[in-house]
Each structure stands twice: as structure tokens, then as C-alpha cells.
TIVEX-879212 format. One record per atom (N, C-alpha, C): residue in one letter; x, y, z. Coordinates in steps of 0.05 Angstrom, whole numbers, plus 5000, padded with zeros to 4 digits. Layout:
# residues N
aXYZ
...
# end
This chain:
# residues 256
m498611404297
m499311184307
m499711124336
k498510944357
k499411004388
k500210594387
y502310624403
y502910314414
y501910294436
i500510054441
i499709964472
i499709624475
t500309604497
t501109324502
t499009284529
c498009054520
c495408934532
c496408634542
e495908524567
e497608334579
e495508204593
i494607954585
i492407754593
i493907504606
p493507434628
p495207194638
p494006954643
e491407004627
e490306674623
e491306594598
k490506294602
k491506084568
k490606234548
t488506344546
t486306464529
t486406724529
a486506844509
a485207114508
a482907204486
y482107444493
y479707514473
y479507764471
i479307774439
i479008124435
i476808144419
i474408374418
i472108344425
i472508734412
p472208694376
p473108974360
p470109084364
i468609274371
i466009364373
i465409604356
s465409594333
s465509834312
s462909914301
d462210184296
d460010244277
d456610274297
l457910344314
l455010344327
l453710504321
h454010824318
h452111014305
h450811094327
i451411124351
i448511204370
i447611474374
g446111384362
g443911744360
g443011684336
d444211544314
d443111514289
d439811334289
q437311304281
q435411134280
q435110864276
s437710914258
s438110554256
s439610424278
f440210554296
f441310424319
f439610394341
s438010164335
s435310114343
s434509784355
k432709724370
k432709524386
k434009274379
e434709194356
e436009034349
e438409014357
g440009264342
g442809314356
g443209314374
q441609444395
q442609594418
q442009324431
s440009024429
s439908774445
s442408654438
k444208634412
k446208454405
k448008594417
l448708864419
l450709014436
l450508884462
m448008934476
m448508834499
m449408544506
g448108404488
g449408084488
g452608134490
y453508294481
y457008294473
y457708294497
i457008694518
i456908734544
i456908504552
d454708314565
d454708154587
d456707984583
w457007824553
w459207664549
w461307744564
i461907984552
i465207994564
i466108104589
k463008174603
k463108204638
k463008034653
e462807714637
e463107474650
e465807374645
r467307494633
r470007404618
r472107554622
p474307524654
p475307674658
p477907794633
n478107474616
n480507454590
n478907644573
a478107814569
a476407904546
a477608194552
r477108294530
r478308554525
r477208654499
v476609024491
v474609164481
v476509334459
i476409364434
i477709514423
i475309694408
i476009884403
i473710054386
i474110254362
p473410114340
p475710274319
p473610424300
g471710594320
g471810884312
g468510844306
d466111094307
d463811134290
d462711044319
v462511074339
v461011014358
v458711324361
f459211474355
f457011674349
f456411744327
n454511844317
n452711914295
n453712214290
v453712414305
v454212704300
v452912814275
a450112804274
a449112854255
a449813174245
g449013284221
g448713534220
g447913614193
r447013864192
r445713964166
r447613844138
e449513854134
e450713804117
e452513634115
t451613304139
t452213104134
t449512924119
k451412694113
k449112454097
k447612444110
t446012314132
t445012364156
t444012584172
s442012564175
s438912864182
s439912824208
p441013104219
p440113184253
p437013184260
f435413154240
f432813134244
f431812824255
e433712694246
e433912404256
e435312284270
n435812384291
n438012344306
n436812394331
d438312264350
d438112314379
d440212474395
t439012624404
t440912914419
t442212744443
g441312564450
g443612504478
g444612204477
e445712254447
e447411924437
e450011964453
y451512134477
y454412164481
y453212044510
k451312204528
k450511994550
k449411674553
k448811674529
k447911344520
k450711194523
a451611424506
a454711174498
a456611154530
i457011264546
i458111334565
i456911014591
a453311024583
a451810904606
a453210614599
l452910554564
l453110294553
l455610194561
f458210274562
f460310294565
f461410254579
e460810414611
e462010494633
e462210214649
p459909974647
p460509694666
p463009574648
i463909614626
i466209454621
i468509714611
k468809884624
k471010054607
k473510034626
d473709764650
d476409714653
d477109474635
r475309484609
r476709254589
r477209344566
i476909614561
i477409754536
i480509774533
i481609754515
i483909844512
i484609944490
a482210074468
a483510284446
a481010324444
v480310624434
v478310814424
v480410914407
l478710904369
l479811094354
l478011264344
d478011404332
d475911584317
d475211444289
g472211454275
g471511374254
g471011634233
n469111664215
n469811944195
n467012074210
h465211964224
h462912094242
h464412284264
e466312184287
e468012334303
e469512584289
a470212424261
a471612714245
a470112954238
r467612914242
r465713184235
r466413294255
m465113274283
m466013474304
m469413614310
l471313274291
l473713414301
l474713634276
d473213634253
d474313784234
d472914064247
m471014134254
m469714344251
m469914504279
f470014244302
f470914414326
f474114364346
g475114214326
g479114114336
g477213954361
i476113854369
i476213584390
i473513464380
s475113184378
s472612904379
s471112824401
p468012714392
p466812624419
p468112354433
a469812284413
a471012024422
a472912114447
q475112274443
q476412414464
q475212434486
l472012564489
l471112604512
l470312334523
f469212144517
f467811904521
f470311864522
c472511774518
c475811694530
c475911774558
m475612084558
m476712234586
m473812094606
k472412144604
k470112114625
k470811774635
l470811614606
l471611314621
l474011194635
e476611394629
e479211374631
e479611114622
v478911124592
v480810854571
v483011064553
p484310964538
p486811044514
p484811134496
y485411354490
y484811504461
y486811414448
c485711424421
c488411284400
c488211494371
g486911644369
g486411834347
g484811524325
w486711584311
w486811534274
w487011094275
s488111094291
s490210864276
s491310684305
a491910434317
a493610404343
a494610164336
v496910014342
v497909744344
v498009684370
i496209424380
i496609404411
i498709124402
r499709084413
r502108804425
r500208694455
l499308444445
l497508294465
l499508144471
k500408084495
k501307794515
k499107624525
v500007404524
v498007264530
v498406914540
g498607014564
g499506724576
g501906794597
k502206754623
k503407004643
k505206684649
r507206624641
r509206514650
r510506514678
t511306314698
t512806274721
t514706284725
d516806144697
d519706214703
d521106494702
g519906644712
g521806924711
g519307104704
p520407414706
p519007594718
p518507664682
n516607814675
n515407944653
n515207764626
r514907394627
r514707264610
r512807144602
w512307124579
w510007074566
w509406904546
h507506734540
h507406444530
h508106444488
e506406654496
e505406824468
e505107134464
n506107244443
n505307524436
n504807534408
y502607704407
y500907774383
y500708084382
f500908144351
f500608454340
f497808474327
i496608734340
i493808744338
i494309074314
y492509104293
y493209334280
y490709484274
a489509724287
a485909774284
a486210054268
h484610104251
h484710384234
h481010284227
h479710574228
h476810614223
h476710484185
t479210614176
t479510524138
t478210784129
t478510714108
t475510984091
t475110814062
g473310984052
g472610844026
g471410584030
g471810444006
g470110124008
g468210113982
g466809933978
g465109883960
g462409683963
s461409553941
s459309483959
s458909213954
t461109113946
t461808803953
t463208643972
v463308503985
v464908364009
v467508344009
g467608313974
g471408303972
g472408603974
s470908723965
s471709083963
s472509143992
k470309144002
k471209214030
k473009054045
l473708784045
l475708654060
l478208764039
n478608904018
n481208964006
n482109194017
r479709444032
r480609674042
r481809594080
v481209304088
v482509204109
v485109124103
a485108964080
a487608794073
a490309154058
k489309334059
k490709484048
k492409624068
l492009554103
l493009614123
l495009584125
r496109324102
r498709204111
r500709374092
d499609604081
d501509714072
d502709974088
i501409954106
i502110214135
i503510044152
v503709784165
v504809704183
v505309344176
e507209284175
e507809004173
e508908844200
g508508494190
g508908414219
g506608404244
i503708404230
i502108474232
i500108124244
d498608024259
d496507754266
d495007874256
v493208034265
v490908114257
v490208414250
y488908424226
y489408714225
y485808754219
l485609064235
l481909074242
l480509304223
g479109294214
g478109464199
g474509484202
g474209794208
g471409864205
g469909974183
h467910214182
h467410374168
h464710284145
n464610024135
n463909984116
n460909744121
h461309704157
h458909514165
h459209234156
q460909224143
q460908914139
q462208794161
l461608464165
l462308244188
l463408094164
a466208104162
a467707864154
a470107924157
v471107554144
v474807504157
v475307344138
a477907424136
a480107284105
a481807214124
p482506954124
p485906904132
p487406884104
v490307004112
v492006964090
v494806824107
e495806694087
e498606554088
e500606654074
v502706734090
v505406914078
v507906754078
y509806734066
y512506664073
y513606914076
y516306844086
y517807064107
y520706854109
p523207024104
p525906844103
p525906824138
s526806634141
s528206534170
s530006674168
m530206794205
m533006934210
m534806564220
q533706404226
q535206134240
q537706024217
g536406014191
g537305904168
g536205954140
k537505754121
k537005904100
k534405724090
c532605884099
c528905764093
c528306044095
l525305854087
l522606114090
l520605924112
e520206054124
e518306034142
e515006124134
k513406034146
k509706074134
k508506214157
r506906414153
r505506564176
r502506704174
r500706604193
r498906644177
r497306924187
i496007134175
i494607374186
i491607354170
w490207534186
w487807604190
w487107854182
y485107864160
y484208154150
y481008054165
v480908344185
v477908344191
v475808534195
d473608524181
d471608754180
d470508684208
c469808954218
c468708884244
c465808904251
g464809004227
g461509014229
g460709274236
s457709174249
s456809424260
s454609334272
y452209504286
y450009554300
y447809644293
t447909794264
t445409964254
t444209774236
e441709784236
e439109604220
e438909774191
w438309574175
w438809624151
w435609894139
n433209724152
n430909904148
n430710134156
d430310294128
d430010584139
d432210714144
s435410564139
s437110734147
s438810854118
y440610974121
y442311094100
y443110904080
a443210674089
a444710434072
a441710364047
e439510314068
e437210264045
e437610484027
k438110764033
k437210944017
k439311003998
a441810864003
a444010773974
a444110583968
g442110363968
g441610163953
g443609933965
m445209943990
m447509783997
m445309644011
g446809344013
g445709154025
g445209054047
p444108954069
p443108874093
p446008744103
t447808774122
t449208604136
t448408444168
k449008244169
k449208094193
k450108404217
l449008364235
l449808554248
l451808354274
g453108624292
g455508514312
g457908534314
s459508384320
s462908304328
s463308124317
p466908114320
p467107774313
p468807744336
r468507574350
r469907444366
r472907264364
i475307484367
i478107344364
i479207244392
r479507004389
r481306804404
r484106854395
f486006864422
f489006854420
f489606584438
d491406444428
d492106184450
d494606214462
s495206104474
s497306204487
s499605964486
k498105694487
k499605474481
k501605454453
s500105514436
s501805544405
s500105864392
h501705954380
h501006174362
h498506134342
d496606134361
d494106064338
d492106264343
v490406424325
v488906494319
v486206354312
h483206464327
h480906304318
h478506564320
i477706564302
i475406834298
i472906734290
s471006794308
s468306674300
s466606944301
l464206854277
l462607114273
l460607094278
# end
């Protein structure tokens, strides 16, 4: 697990988790690529936007994998570099997914590592905690209006229903407590669930309430002629959540 600090001096900050591209797979086709370019253009126009990549950028198909190498584009690494190089200064964390793990298990190196070395962005392995500082204050050095915490993991397993997929993200709270937004990938679902929890106040004999968010980060793979169709899984909306963090109050807003 890596710990990363990200500072955004503007009054609001945006985090865009771009997950499960599966570049190289035939299902990462015209619609998914167009959707991705829309997000990349949106990010380029906003200096207060940052990107987290929770895994499965690459497809890494082989003879013993569920996806066939004969249906794979062998130029996936070069394509990934070309897509993300225009926003490399906005990428704050890149994780391995189960598809990168195929190469890691066989050769001891992940394509995500090579991707990060080429673009000079942080490689985080399996998971990362991001401390997000929003709204630079003027009344002292290194003072910020709000601090948020994000935990990102590709996750494993899942199920066929939206609830079972979100359950995998909710289980991340068993690993790290005190997080504002939990991010998970892997199941290609685009979904969000806010949960309010009580905790004992350190200031007095009372309980305070805090809102946390479980976020499934979606994918960019089309359903027709894909592994999802073959396995009898339903199609899902393509894209990523846009997560906005405010500096005036401790407030998170997520749009899908």
C-alpha cells in the first residue's frame, strides 16, 4: 500500500478514476475510446482535475487467460502511452489490476510499472491511500481549507448484481478506516453508494456523523462480442465517475 499526498490549491478539486480500459481487447472499441477521449479533453481543460487509475489499463491476453490473444491488439502498450501522455502531469496514482497481474505473475514485472516509468507517474502496486488537500490558505505556510482521504484498490471477485459488486468496494473499509471515498474497479460497474456512520467525538461526550462513499469506477469496454456477453453478464454504462471535493466545507459530490 502506498501513501500519496496531492495538493490542489483551487476552491474545488476533481478526481477522475479511470478504470478497466483493457486496451488491446477488441471490446475497447470506438464507443469506449471516444468516451475516454472526452474525459481526457475535460481533464486537460481543468487545472484542478487529477486522475487515479485503479488497474486493468492493459488486457494482457494469453493462451491460458479468459480472453484470447488472437483477439488482442499487440500495440496496447504504445496506445496506452499515446492516450495518457497529454495528461501525465495529472495522474497521481496507477494501480495493478488482475490483467496486469498476469504479466507480473509470469515475468515479475507489470506493464503498469513500465507505463509509469515511461510517463514518470506514481506506480502504487495493489492499492493506495491518497491524502487530498484542497483550497490553499493564505494565513500561513502549508495550510489548507480541507483534507480528504481516498483509498483505491482494483478489488477481486464480485457478482452479477449491482449490490454484490458494490459490496466488494465496501469491504475495502475492512482494510483502511477513516476514508472519505473508497474506489474499486474490476467488475466494470459504474455505481456509487453514500453511507453515513457515527463516531465518538474527541471534543466531548457525544457522537458525530460522517459520510463516506463507496464508488465502483466503471469501464470502457463495450458489451457486444465481449467476454461479458459470453459469460452472460449484462451491459453497463461506459465511463468514469467525476468526484468533486469542496474547500468551503467537507463535502463530496459524485456524478456518473
